[in-house]
DRENDRENVO-239967 format. One line per 10 residues: number of its first residue (from 1); their letters; for each residue x, y, z of N, C-alpha, C. Coordinates in nm, 3 decimals. Layout:
N
NUM	a	X:Y:Z:X:Y:Z:X:Y:Z | ... $
//
This chain:
304
1	mlvmacgmsm	-2.240:-2.401:5.938:-2.167:-2.308:5.844:-2.209:-2.332:5.697 | -2.236:-2.446:5.663:-2.259:-2.491:5.529:-2.398:-2.423:5.495 | -2.493:-2.426:5.578:-2.628:-2.368:5.555:-2.616:-2.224:5.548 | -2.528:-2.155:5.635:-2.505:-2.012:5.629:-2.448:-1.969:5.504 | -2.349:-2.059:5.448:-2.287:-2.032:5.326:-2.394:-2.017:5.203 | -2.472:-2.126:5.215:-2.589:-2.129:5.111:-2.663:-2.000:5.126 | -2.706:-1.957:5.230:-2.786:-1.827:5.233:-2.709:-1.726:5.198 | -2.584:-1.695:5.229:-2.507:-1.587:5.170:-2.491:-1.592:5.035 | -2.468:-1.712:4.975:-2.457:-1.728:4.830:-2.590:-1.690:4.751 | -2.685:-1.723:4.810:-2.825:-1.699:4.745:-2.847:-1.543:4.750 $
11	tfiigsvlnw	-2.810:-1.471:4.861:-2.818:-1.342:4.877:-2.732:-1.261:4.771 | -2.602:-1.310:4.744:-2.518:-1.249:4.648:-2.586:-1.273:4.507 | -2.640:-1.378:4.489:-2.680:-1.413:4.347:-2.820:-1.337:4.337 | -2.911:-1.344:4.412:-3.039:-1.277:4.408:-3.009:-1.112:4.405 | -2.917:-1.067:4.491:-2.867:-0.930:4.501:-2.820:-0.871:4.375 | -2.748:-0.956:4.292:-2.699:-0.904:4.165:-2.792:-0.874:4.052 | -2.933:-0.933:4.059:-3.032:-0.901:3.964:-3.151:-0.823:4.033 | -3.154:-0.801:4.169:-3.268:-0.713:4.220:-3.211:-0.601:4.296 | -3.283:-0.496:4.316:-3.223:-0.388:4.387:-3.239:-0.416:4.532 | -3.168:-0.351:4.608:-3.160:-0.374:4.764:-3.292:-0.350:4.843 $
21	hilaclgtip	-3.388:-0.271:4.785:-3.516:-0.263:4.855:-3.574:-0.390:4.850 | -3.596:-0.453:4.722:-3.653:-0.583:4.712:-3.592:-0.687:4.798 | -3.446:-0.683:4.794:-3.375:-0.781:4.867:-3.397:-0.774:5.006 | -3.403:-0.662:5.074:-3.433:-0.635:5.207:-3.577:-0.689:5.250 | -3.652:-0.667:5.161:-3.796:-0.740:5.195:-3.793:-0.886:5.182 | -3.740:-0.943:5.088:-3.727:-1.090:5.080:-3.633:-1.138:5.204 | -3.555:-1.068:5.257:-3.484:-1.108:5.359:-3.567:-1.128:5.489 | -3.686:-1.054:5.504:-3.775:-1.072:5.625:-3.833:-1.216:5.622 | -3.855:-1.277:5.500:-3.942:-1.400:5.493:-3.863:-1.514:5.591 | -3.743:-1.532:5.592:-3.679:-1.642:5.682:-3.695:-1.602:5.828 $
31	yllqlvgifl	-3.696:-1.471:5.868:-3.718:-1.442:6.003:-3.871:-1.464:6.032 | -3.960:-1.444:5.951:-4.100:-1.452:5.971:-4.122:-1.611:5.999 | -4.067:-1.694:5.912:-4.068:-1.833:5.932:-4.010:-1.881:6.058 | -3.903:-1.838:6.105:-3.832:-1.856:6.235:-3.935:-1.816:6.345 | -3.988:-1.705:6.333:-4.097:-1.645:6.431:-4.203:-1.756:6.455 | -4.237:-1.801:6.359:-4.368:-1.887:6.349:-4.303:-2.031:6.413 | -4.194:-2.073:6.375:-4.140:-2.195:6.422:-4.090:-2.204:6.574 | -4.078:-2.076:6.630:-4.036:-2.058:6.765:-4.138:-2.126:6.860 | -4.270:-2.104:6.825:-4.377:-2.157:6.898:-4.399:-2.323:6.897 | -4.316:-2.374:6.807:-4.336:-2.518:6.778:-4.214:-2.595:6.848 $
41	vpespkwlam	-4.116:-2.515:6.903:-4.000:-2.576:6.961:-4.006:-2.587:7.106 | -3.996:-2.714:7.166:-3.996:-2.736:7.316:-3.893:-2.655:7.385 | -3.910:-2.640:7.518:-3.808:-2.582:7.593:-3.688:-2.676:7.600 | -3.581:-2.622:7.626:-3.450:-2.706:7.637:-3.469:-2.811:7.760 | -3.443:-2.916:7.740:-3.457:-3.022:7.857:-3.345:-2.987:7.979 | -3.225:-2.941:7.929:-3.121:-2.905:8.022:-3.169:-2.785:8.108 | -3.230:-2.688:8.037:-3.270:-2.576:8.107:-3.382:-2.605:8.227 | -3.478:-2.682:8.171:-3.588:-2.738:8.260:-3.524:-2.798:8.378 | -3.424:-2.888:8.361:-3.375:-2.962:8.470:-3.299:-2.873:8.564 | -3.240:-2.764:8.519:-3.171:-2.668:8.590:-3.259:-2.583:8.681 $
51	igrekdmkaa	-3.387:-2.564:8.649:-3.461:-2.483:8.726:-3.565:-2.567:8.811 | -3.535:-2.717:8.813:-3.601:-2.807:8.885:-3.740:-2.844:8.830 | -3.766:-2.842:8.701:-3.879:-2.898:8.642:-3.864:-3.029:8.568 | -3.846:-3.114:8.663:-3.810:-3.250:8.598:-3.923:-3.320:8.511 | -4.039:-3.301:8.556:-4.148:-3.368:8.479:-4.147:-3.292:8.351 | -4.146:-3.165:8.337:-4.142:-3.086:8.209:-4.021:-3.132:8.114 | -3.906:-3.156:8.207:-3.781:-3.207:8.120:-3.805:-3.336:8.058 | -3.863:-3.431:8.128:-3.891:-3.562:8.063:-3.993:-3.552:7.945 | -4.084:-3.458:7.971:-4.193:-3.445:7.864:-4.132:-3.386:7.734 | -4.034:-3.282:7.758:-3.956:-3.230:7.642:-3.884:-3.330:7.570 $
61	lrrlrgknad	-3.813:-3.414:7.655:-3.734:-3.513:7.590:-3.833:-3.612:7.505 | -3.931:-3.645:7.558:-4.024:-3.737:7.494:-4.081:-3.687:7.355 | -4.087:-3.562:7.365:-4.146:-3.485:7.239:-4.035:-3.479:7.139 | -3.906:-3.466:7.199:-3.778:-3.449:7.100:-3.741:-3.585:7.032 | -3.752:-3.689:7.136:-3.690:-3.824:7.087:-3.807:-3.920:7.044 | -3.921:-3.902:7.068:-4.033:-3.990:7.035:-4.091:-4.054:7.147 | -4.225:-4.097:7.152:-4.283:-4.157:7.260:-4.231:-4.297:7.295 | -4.180:-4.364:7.217:-4.127:-4.498:7.252:-3.982:-4.496:7.278 | -3.904:-4.384:7.270:-3.774:-4.385:7.278:-3.720:-4.408:7.425 | -3.606:-4.465:7.444:-3.545:-4.483:7.585:-3.473:-4.361:7.609 $
71	iseeiseieg	-3.515:-4.294:7.706:-3.460:-4.158:7.747:-3.383:-4.163:7.875 | -3.384:-4.282:7.931:-3.324:-4.284:8.076:-3.170:-4.255:8.073 | -3.109:-4.296:7.971:-2.963:-4.270:7.961:-2.936:-4.113:7.957 | -3.025:-4.059:7.864:-3.005:-3.898:7.848:-3.040:-3.835:7.969 | -3.134:-3.869:8.042:-3.179:-3.814:8.169:-3.053:-3.813:8.260 | -2.991:-3.936:8.274:-2.882:-3.945:8.368:-2.766:-3.844:8.324 | -2.745:-3.837:8.203:-2.640:-3.740:8.155:-2.677:-3.613:8.184 | -2.806:-3.558:8.175:-2.850:-3.430:8.194:-2.832:-3.387:8.346 | -2.868:-3.495:8.430:-2.856:-3.479:8.574:-2.720:-3.465:8.631 | -2.622:-3.540:8.549:-2.468:-3.532:8.570:-2.438:-3.396:8.545 $
81	yietlqlvse	-2.482:-3.354:8.415:-2.435:-3.213:8.374:-2.482:-3.098:8.476 | -2.608:-3.113:8.516:-2.659:-3.013:8.615:-2.581:-3.016:8.738 | -2.541:-3.132:8.807:-2.455:-3.133:8.917:-2.323:-3.078:8.902 | -2.259:-3.099:8.782:-2.132:-3.037:8.754:-2.149:-2.884:8.742 | -2.254:-2.826:8.686:-2.270:-2.694:8.671:-2.301:-2.633:8.792 | -2.367:-2.704:8.890:-2.391:-2.643:9.030:-2.257:-2.643:9.098 | -2.168:-2.727:9.081:-2.039:-2.729:9.151:-1.957:-2.592:9.110 | -1.969:-2.560:8.982:-1.894:-2.450:8.933:-1.977:-2.317:8.930 | -2.094:-2.322:8.987:-2.184:-2.191:8.972:-2.132:-2.072:9.035 | -2.036:-2.102:9.130:-1.984:-1.992:9.195:-1.895:-1.892:9.111 $
91	hrtfyifqrk	-1.832:-1.960:9.012:-1.744:-1.880:8.929:-1.813:-1.773:8.860 | -1.746:-1.668:8.864:-1.803:-1.538:8.793:-1.734:-1.505:8.662 | -1.775:-1.409:8.603:-1.738:-1.383:8.462:-1.578:-1.355:8.457 | -1.522:-1.292:8.552:-1.379:-1.268:8.550:-1.294:-1.375:8.586 | -1.354:-1.493:8.622:-1.277:-1.622:8.646:-1.216:-1.664:8.529 | -1.262:-1.636:8.404:-1.196:-1.662:8.286:-1.048:-1.612:8.273 | -1.024:-1.493:8.336:-0.897:-1.440:8.329:-0.786:-1.512:8.421 | -0.814:-1.618:8.466:-0.724:-1.683:8.554:-0.619:-1.732:8.474 | -0.496:-1.776:8.533:-0.378:-1.803:8.454:-0.398:-1.938:8.379 | -0.470:-2.032:8.426:-0.486:-2.163:8.351:-0.574:-2.135:8.232 $
101	yvkaltvglg	-0.646:-2.038:8.201:-0.734:-2.029:8.113:-0.683:-1.927:7.992 | -0.554:-1.868:8.030:-0.497:-1.764:7.929:-0.484:-1.825:7.788 | -0.413:-1.955:7.774:-0.397:-2.015:7.650:-0.529:-2.023:7.575 | -0.631:-2.087:7.623:-0.773:-2.103:7.558:-0.826:-1.977:7.515 | -0.821:-1.860:7.607:-0.864:-1.731:7.582:-0.784:-1.676:7.469 | -0.661:-1.686:7.460:-0.575:-1.634:7.363:-0.600:-1.688:7.232 | -0.616:-1.814:7.232:-0.652:-1.885:7.103:-0.779:-1.853:7.036 | -0.897:-1.857:7.133:-1.030:-1.806:7.107:-1.029:-1.673:7.043 | -0.976:-1.580:7.129:-0.984:-1.443:7.090:-0.902:-1.407:6.973 | -0.778:-1.478:6.964:-0.689:-1.446:6.849:-0.751:-1.490:6.719 $
111	lmvfqqlggl	-0.817:-1.611:6.714:-0.871:-1.653:6.581:-0.988:-1.567:6.548 | -1.059:-1.513:6.645:-1.171:-1.428:6.601:-1.108:-1.278:6.544 | -1.016:-1.233:6.612:-0.941:-1.108:6.561:-0.889:-1.120:6.436 | -0.825:-1.237:6.406:-0.771:-1.257:6.262:-0.874:-1.284:6.158 | -0.974:-1.341:6.204:-1.092:-1.363:6.116:-1.159:-1.249:6.070 | -1.179:-1.146:6.162:-1.249:-1.015:6.115:-1.158:-0.922:6.066 | -1.040:-0.912:6.131:-0.944:-0.788:6.080:-0.876:-0.835:5.951 | -0.888:-0.957:5.912:-0.829:-1.008:5.787:-0.916:-0.955:5.661 | -1.023:-0.892:5.681:-1.096:-0.822:5.585:-1.219:-0.890:5.537 | -1.280:-0.970:5.637:-1.400:-1.052:5.590:-1.516:-0.950:5.539 $
121	naygcylssi	-1.554:-0.865:5.635:-1.650:-0.781:5.598:-1.633:-0.669:5.490 | -1.499:-0.623:5.461:-1.462:-0.563:5.357:-1.492:-0.623:5.221 | -1.466:-0.750:5.214:-1.495:-0.830:5.102:-1.638:-0.845:5.070 | -1.700:-0.879:5.187:-1.851:-0.896:5.181:-1.938:-0.785:5.168 | -1.902:-0.684:5.224:-1.998:-0.559:5.229:-1.963:-0.465:5.107 | -1.847:-0.465:5.061:-1.807:-0.374:4.963:-1.748:-0.449:4.841 | -1.803:-0.564:4.805:-1.759:-0.640:4.696:-1.781:-0.564:4.575 | -1.900:-0.524:4.541:-1.927:-0.441:4.409:-1.840:-0.333:4.401 | -1.824:-0.247:4.510:-1.734:-0.133:4.498:-1.595:-0.158:4.471 | -1.545:-0.265:4.518:-1.407:-0.306:4.502:-1.392:-0.343:4.337 $
131	leragassta	-1.491:-0.427:4.289:-1.491:-0.465:4.151:-1.503:-0.358:4.053 | -1.591:-0.259:4.084:-1.618:-0.141:4.000:-1.504:-0.049:4.001 | -1.439:-0.033:4.113:-1.301:0.039:4.116:-1.201:-0.013:4.032 | -1.208:-0.151:4.034:-1.088:-0.214:3.949:-1.138:-0.223:3.786 | -1.253:-0.178:3.769:-1.310:-0.190:3.629:-1.367:-0.337:3.592 | -1.402:-0.409:3.676:-1.446:-0.544:3.658:-1.605:-0.552:3.684 | -1.658:-0.647:3.627:-1.819:-0.652:3.648:-1.841:-0.679:3.777 | -1.938:-0.612:3.856:-1.982:-0.632:3.986:-2.086:-0.756:3.991 | -2.153:-0.759:3.877:-2.253:-0.866:3.891:-2.187:-1.010:3.865 | -2.099:-1.019:3.771:-2.030:-1.129:3.733:-1.942:-1.177:3.858 $
141	gsiasagvql	-1.880:-1.091:3.921:-1.807:-1.097:4.029:-1.885:-1.154:4.156 | -1.994:-1.106:4.179:-2.076:-1.125:4.279:-2.130:-1.275:4.284 | -2.167:-1.297:4.159:-2.227:-1.446:4.135:-2.089:-1.548:4.146 | -2.001:-1.509:4.079:-1.886:-1.617:4.083:-1.836:-1.628:4.231 | -1.832:-1.523:4.309:-1.790:-1.517:4.446:-1.879:-1.622:4.540 | -2.005:-1.608:4.515:-2.097:-1.675:4.572:-2.082:-1.815:4.542 | -2.053:-1.865:4.415:-2.041:-2.004:4.376:-1.920:-2.056:4.438 | -1.806:-1.980:4.438:-1.675:-2.036:4.499:-1.682:-2.038:4.644 | -1.765:-1.962:4.716:-1.784:-1.973:4.864:-1.864:-2.094:4.898 | -1.963:-2.123:4.816:-2.052:-2.248:4.850:-1.972:-2.366:4.810 $
151	aanivavflm	-1.883:-2.384:4.724:-1.803:-2.490:4.674:-1.711:-2.510:4.785 | -1.646:-2.409:4.812:-1.529:-2.424:4.933:-1.585:-2.470:5.068 | -1.708:-2.423:5.101:-1.780:-2.465:5.221:-1.810:-2.612:5.220 | -1.864:-2.676:5.105:-1.892:-2.803:5.083:-1.763:-2.890:5.080 | -1.643:-2.848:5.037:-1.534:-2.911:5.036:-1.471:-2.912:5.184 | -1.493:-2.815:5.250:-1.452:-2.801:5.384:-1.529:-2.911:5.485 | -1.644:-2.939:5.465:-1.720:-3.041:5.538:-1.646:-3.181:5.523 | -1.608:-3.201:5.408:-1.556:-3.338:5.380:-1.387:-3.339:5.438 | -1.323:-3.229:5.423:-1.194:-3.222:5.449:-1.162:-3.201:5.605 | -1.249:-3.143:5.680:-1.219:-3.098:5.815:-1.185:-3.217:5.911 $
161	dkfgrrplll	-1.279:-3.320:5.900:-1.253:-3.449:5.986:-1.143:-3.541:5.924 | -1.109:-3.512:5.790:-1.001:-3.598:5.737:-0.855:-3.548:5.771 | -0.845:-3.406:5.752:-0.712:-3.345:5.763:-0.702:-3.279:5.911 | -0.805:-3.245:5.956:-0.807:-3.158:6.090:-0.837:-3.040:6.076 | -0.858:-2.950:6.186:-0.887:-2.814:6.185:-0.755:-2.717:6.154 | -0.654:-2.761:6.221:-0.534:-2.676:6.214:-0.463:-2.663:6.076 | -0.453:-2.772:5.983:-0.420:-2.772:5.853:-0.486:-2.675:5.765 | -0.628:-2.694:5.789:-0.733:-2.623:5.705:-0.716:-2.464:5.738 | -0.693:-2.441:5.859:-0.673:-2.299:5.908:-0.545:-2.232:5.839 | -0.450:-2.321:5.845:-0.322:-2.270:5.787:-0.316:-2.242:5.628 $
171	vsasgaclag	-0.400:-2.342:5.562:-0.410:-2.315:5.415:-0.500:-2.204:5.393 | -0.608:-2.180:5.473:-0.705:-2.073:5.465:-0.645:-1.944:5.473 | -0.554:-1.915:5.591:-0.494:-1.796:5.616:-0.395:-1.761:5.523 | -0.332:-1.868:5.465:-0.230:-1.855:5.364:-0.296:-1.793:5.224 | -0.410:-1.855:5.195:-0.482:-1.822:5.074:-0.526:-1.679:5.080 | -0.587:-1.636:5.208:-0.631:-1.512:5.224:-0.531:-1.400:5.227 | -0.407:-1.432:5.260:-0.298:-1.354:5.259:-0.258:-1.331:5.104 | -0.248:-1.442:5.026:-0.229:-1.423:4.882:-0.333:-1.341:4.814 | -0.449:-1.351:4.854:-0.567:-1.276:4.798:-0.538:-1.133:4.818 | -0.518:-1.091:4.952:-0.511:-0.946:4.973:-0.372:-0.895:4.902 $
181	fliglsfllq	-0.283:-0.964:4.886:-0.163:-0.923:4.814:-0.206:-0.897:4.659 | -0.279:-0.991:4.601:-0.304:-0.988:4.461:-0.389:-0.853:4.430 | -0.486:-0.831:4.517:-0.570:-0.718:4.501:-0.496:-0.594:4.540 | -0.423:-0.587:4.635:-0.336:-0.467:4.672:-0.247:-0.435:4.549 | -0.190:-0.542:4.484:-0.108:-0.528:4.361:-0.172:-0.478:4.248 | -0.299:-0.509:4.220:-0.376:-0.468:4.123:-0.400:-0.321:4.131 | -0.449:-0.271:4.252:-0.466:-0.129:4.265:-0.348:-0.049:4.276 | -0.232:-0.115:4.300:-0.109:-0.052:4.299:-0.070:-0.016:4.152 | -0.082:-0.116:4.064:-0.081:-0.101:3.922:-0.162:0.002:3.868 | -0.295:0.006:3.922:-0.384:0.110:3.861:-0.333:0.242:3.895 $
191	dyhqstdvvs	-0.266:0.257:4.001:-0.220:0.386:4.034:-0.099:0.436:3.944 | -0.040:0.336:3.889:0.063:0.371:3.790:0.014:0.345:3.649 | -0.126:0.361:3.652:-0.174:0.381:3.515:-0.143:0.247:3.421 | -0.161:0.139:3.479:-0.135:0.015:3.393:-0.271:-0.018:3.331 | -0.275:-0.113:3.259:-0.380:-0.150:3.171:-0.508:-0.197:3.264 | -0.617:-0.148:3.228:-0.741:-0.175:3.295:-0.777:-0.331:3.292 | -0.741:-0.398:3.184:-0.767:-0.542:3.192:-0.678:-0.618:3.296 | -0.550:-0.573:3.307:-0.454:-0.642:3.395:-0.509:-0.621:3.541 | -0.554:-0.485:3.582:-0.605:-0.459:3.702:-0.742:-0.538:3.727 | -0.832:-0.526:3.642:-0.954:-0.609:3.662:-0.943:-0.748:3.684 $
201	tltfigimvf	-0.851:-0.804:3.608:-0.841:-0.950:3.598:-0.759:-0.991:3.756 | -0.661:-0.916:3.789:-0.598:-0.946:3.917:-0.690:-0.943:4.025 | -0.774:-0.831:4.023:-0.880:-0.813:4.140:-0.975:-0.922:4.133 | -1.014:-0.950:4.015:-1.117:-1.058:4.023:-1.064:-1.199:4.063 | -0.930:-1.227:4.037:-0.866:-1.348:4.084:-0.855:-1.346:4.221 | -0.814:-1.222:4.269:-0.792:-1.219:4.427:-0.910:-1.225:4.499 | -1.021:-1.170:4.455:-1.149:-1.199:4.524:-1.195:-1.345:4.520 | -1.178:-1.415:4.418:-1.207:-1.553:4.401:-1.119:-1.619:4.497 | -0.988:-1.606:4.503:-0.915:-1.665:4.598:-0.944:-1.646:4.734 | -0.972:-1.520:4.759:-1.016:-1.495:4.907:-1.150:-1.574:4.939 $
211	sgffslglgg	-1.245:-1.565:4.857:-1.380:-1.635:4.877:-1.355:-1.791:4.895 | -1.272:-1.838:4.823:-1.256:-1.994:4.834:-1.171:-2.021:4.961 | -1.053:-1.968:4.973:-0.971:-2.011:5.081:-1.027:-1.968:5.213 | -1.086:-1.853:5.231:-1.150:-1.798:5.351:-1.251:-1.901:5.399 | -1.348:-1.933:5.309:-1.459:-2.016:5.334:-1.406:-2.156:5.373 | -1.270:-2.191:5.324:-1.229:-2.331:5.345:-1.190:-2.342:5.512 | -1.154:-2.244:5.574:-1.115:-2.253:5.705:-1.152:-2.141:5.805 | -1.091:-2.017:5.786:-1.111:-1.916:5.874:-1.270:-1.867:5.884 | -1.352:-1.897:5.781:-1.473:-1.873:5.780:-1.552:-1.928:5.891 | -1.535:-2.066:5.920:-1.609:-2.143:6.005:-1.547:-2.207:6.122 $
221	ipwiimaeif	-1.420:-2.258:6.101:-1.339:-2.336:6.200:-1.320:-2.274:6.327 | -1.290:-2.136:6.330:-1.278:-2.066:6.455:-1.391:-2.072:6.565 | -1.527:-2.080:6.492:-1.628:-2.116:6.580:-1.637:-2.241:6.644 | -1.590:-2.346:6.562:-1.582:-2.490:6.605:-1.491:-2.508:6.724 | -1.371:-2.444:6.697:-1.263:-2.451:6.794:-1.292:-2.368:6.921 | -1.373:-2.267:6.898:-1.410:-2.191:7.027:-1.497:-2.281:7.107 | -1.586:-2.352:7.064:-1.670:-2.450:7.133:-1.601:-2.562:7.201 | -1.485:-2.597:7.157:-1.405:-2.708:7.195:-1.311:-2.674:7.302 | -1.247:-2.566:7.304:-1.135:-2.549:7.395:-1.173:-2.487:7.514 | -1.296:-2.433:7.550:-1.324:-2.373:7.672:-1.385:-2.471:7.769 $
231	pinvkgsags	-1.346:-2.486:7.897:-1.399:-2.587:7.997:-1.545:-2.558:8.021 | -1.619:-2.641:8.076:-1.760:-2.611:8.101:-1.792:-2.492:8.188 | -1.700:-2.486:8.300:-1.739:-2.380:8.397:-1.695:-2.237:8.346 | -1.636:-2.212:8.229:-1.616:-2.084:8.174:-1.668:-2.076:8.030 | -1.726:-2.169:7.972:-1.765:-2.179:7.849:-1.878:-2.062:7.811 | -1.965:-2.032:7.906:-2.056:-1.928:7.886:-1.988:-1.796:7.874 | -1.915:-1.748:7.977:-1.850:-1.636:7.984:-1.758:-1.605:7.873 | -1.673:-1.712:7.847:-1.582:-1.712:7.744:-1.643:-1.709:7.611 | -1.744:-1.773:7.589:-1.807:-1.775:7.463:-1.875:-1.630:7.435 | -1.923:-1.575:7.549:-1.979:-1.433:7.528:-1.874:-1.341:7.495 $
241	lvnlvswggs	-1.752:-1.339:7.556:-1.640:-1.258:7.521:-1.593:-1.268:7.383 | -1.594:-1.383:7.353:-1.528:-1.406:7.206:-1.621:-1.351:7.108 | -1.752:-1.381:7.122:-1.838:-1.323:7.035:-1.854:-1.184:7.037 | -1.826:-1.105:7.147:-1.817:-0.963:7.148:-1.721:-0.906:7.075 | -1.598:-0.975:7.085:-1.467:-0.934:7.005:-1.497:-0.978:6.860 | -1.563:-1.062:6.815:-1.590:-1.098:6.683:-1.667:-0.984:6.619 | -1.789:-0.968:6.697:-1.881:-0.874:6.619:-1.832:-0.727:6.637 | -1.739:-0.693:6.739:-1.678:-0.569:6.744:-1.571:-0.551:6.628 | -1.507:-0.661:6.605:-1.420:-0.639:6.480:-1.472:-0.637:6.347 | -1.597:-0.724:6.344:-1.677:-0.701:6.227:-1.727:-0.565:6.203 $
251	wlvaytfnyf	-1.776:-0.493:6.307:-1.821:-0.365:6.283:-1.720:-0.268:6.261 | -1.602:-0.288:6.316:-1.483:-0.200:6.290:-1.444:-0.203:6.144 | -1.438:-0.337:6.083:-1.392:-0.324:5.944:-1.487:-0.276:5.848 | -1.611:-0.310:5.884:-1.726:-0.255:5.800:-1.743:-0.102:5.796 | -1.723:-0.049:5.915:-1.739:0.092:5.920:-1.602:0.177:5.862 | -1.492:0.120:5.895:-1.367:0.198:5.838:-1.327:0.168:5.706 | -1.363:0.041:5.647:-1.297:0.012:5.522:-1.326:0.128:5.412 | -1.432:0.182:5.398:-1.466:0.276:5.289:-1.364:0.393:5.303 | -1.334:0.435:5.421:-1.260:0.547:5.436:-1.104:0.509:5.402 | -1.053:0.392:5.440:-0.924:0.348:5.394:-0.920:0.324:5.262 $
261	fewssagvff	-1.021:0.271:5.197:-1.023:0.252:5.064:-1.014:0.373:4.973 | -1.073:0.470:5.025:-1.054:0.606:4.949:-0.926:0.665:4.962 | -0.870:0.639:5.098:-0.728:0.691:5.120:-0.622:0.622:5.037 | -0.627:0.498:5.035:-0.536:0.412:4.963:-0.601:0.268:4.929 | -0.647:0.261:4.800:-0.708:0.139:4.764:-0.615:0.019:4.771 | -0.493:0.035:4.740:-0.375:-0.062:4.736:-0.331:-0.089:4.888 | -0.318:0.025:4.959:-0.261:-0.003:5.095:-0.340:-0.089:5.188 | -0.490:-0.058:5.183:-0.573:-0.128:5.264:-0.563:-0.279:5.250 | -0.550:-0.315:5.121:-0.548:-0.480:5.101:-0.401:-0.529:5.131 | -0.308:-0.456:5.130:-0.173:-0.498:5.180:-0.175:-0.523:5.325 $
271	vfsgiccsav	-0.255:-0.427:5.388:-0.279:-0.447:5.538:-0.350:-0.576:5.561 | -0.451:-0.611:5.485:-0.531:-0.728:5.512:-0.438:-0.841:5.491 | -0.361:-0.840:5.382:-0.262:-0.944:5.353:-0.160:-0.966:5.474 | -0.115:-0.861:5.532:-0.021:-0.865:5.638:-0.085:-0.929:5.762 | -0.212:-0.885:5.780:-0.281:-0.955:5.898:-0.299:-1.093:5.878 | -0.340:-1.140:5.753:-0.357:-1.281:5.732:-0.226:-1.373:5.734 | -0.124:-1.291:5.709:0.023:-1.355:5.705:0.050:-1.374:5.864 | 0.019:-1.267:5.954:0.027:-1.284:6.095:-0.051:-1.401:6.144 | -0.169:-1.420:6.092:-0.259:-1.539:6.125:-0.193:-1.667:6.110 | -0.112:-1.688:5.999:-0.055:-1.801:5.959:0.041:-1.850:6.092 $
281	lfiakmvpet	0.111:-1.736:6.123:0.207:-1.755:6.242:0.151:-1.793:6.371 | 0.044:-1.718:6.367:-0.049:-1.744:6.515:-0.088:-1.885:6.522 | -0.158:-1.925:6.401:-0.208:-2.068:6.409:-0.098:-2.177:6.431 | 0.010:-2.144:6.361:0.126:-2.248:6.353:0.186:-2.259:6.498 | 0.187:-2.128:6.578:0.241:-2.135:6.708:0.135:-2.166:6.821 | 0.014:-2.128:6.805:-0.072:-2.119:6.928:-0.182:-2.236:6.922 | -0.227:-2.247:6.792:-0.365:-2.320:6.778:-0.333:-2.485:6.782 | -0.390:-2.546:6.867:-0.366:-2.694:6.877:-0.465:-2.759:6.770 | -0.445:-2.896:6.744:-0.524:-2.970:6.680:-0.624:-3.025:6.762 | -0.762:-3.017:6.736:-0.859:-3.069:6.823:-0.928:-3.193:6.767 $
291	kgrtleeiea	-0.903:-3.213:6.653:-0.971:-3.340:6.577:-0.926:-3.476:6.652 | -1.033:-3.539:6.677:-1.019:-3.670:6.744:-0.988:-3.669:6.886 | -1.004:-3.568:6.943:-0.964:-3.549:7.099:-1.117:-3.518:7.175 | -1.114:-3.576:7.284:-1.226:-3.564:7.372:-1.230:-3.413:7.438 | -1.330:-3.381:7.469:-1.347:-3.246:7.539:-1.244:-3.240:7.671 | -1.234:-3.359:7.737:-1.153:-3.372:7.846:-1.001:-3.362:7.817 | -0.966:-3.426:7.705:-0.810:-3.417:7.649:-0.802:-3.275:7.614 | -0.881:-3.214:7.540:-0.853:-3.070:7.491:-0.834:-2.971:7.614 | -0.912:-3.007:7.727:-0.924:-2.908:7.848:-0.774:-2.941:7.908 | -0.738:-3.052:7.911:-0.615:-3.085:7.986:-0.489:-3.020:7.904 $
301	lmts	-0.510:-3.017:7.763:-0.395:-2.966:7.683:-0.410:-2.812:7.700 | -0.524:-2.746:7.695:-0.534:-2.597:7.701:-0.502:-2.536:7.839 | -0.509:-2.626:7.950:-0.492:-2.565:8.082:-0.361:-2.622:8.153 | -0.286:-2.691:8.083:-0.171:-2.745:8.132:-0.059:-2.619:8.143 $
//
């Protein structure tokens, strides 16, 4: 997530001084590098073992770990993993809707819904429009937001394993709730013809608050929790479903925000604030702390 935050921050900063045509062309460079790099990456040892290519699996491990590395223990782990996978291979996609997985599915889907419907893509895709509507500088706001996001992600890396996932999520959702309220209030004041300086300042502060607090927890931690709470036999199906919901919510917010913003610039941010407030209650009630727990302990907790 830190690397992703670095990339997004660079995009915001570069995009504030270049037009979108040049920015789009520059965006193809990382993909071209990835395309070249794919040919240098060996096949997954677990995948090779799963299809019975044991010699190729060992060769891939040698390539990844080094010629002189002892890979015997890792081979045993992979073989044990494949045996476990074969035992649960009869499970189908709809197996995840069994009663014992309801809690894990609720937590995973709930976090993704709140992450997206809390306004992530509205702030990200329409940042310049929001600032300009409030009478603030879109260039200064974009650069400042990028800097705050990057700083918050760096801080989150150090705080996550010290304080845990759940406290950071609670703080993050609370901050996002406050941010939506501040921006909604600023546009409400604008509707009542208050000073442009007051409106632009409140909006700028609100966006900085959202950028910082959202990046601190809601931006990345839901993906970490998603990887931890689902048992191995449903991890693939559950992960696919959670990703589908996440990207569906992302599209929904990005597509509809402009219409709602034109309809009520204050109202849409009060809605985001309310959703983030609901996220605080959801996290406090439903989301367990996974810090310091093994996957087996988490599975027992989520399926009990």
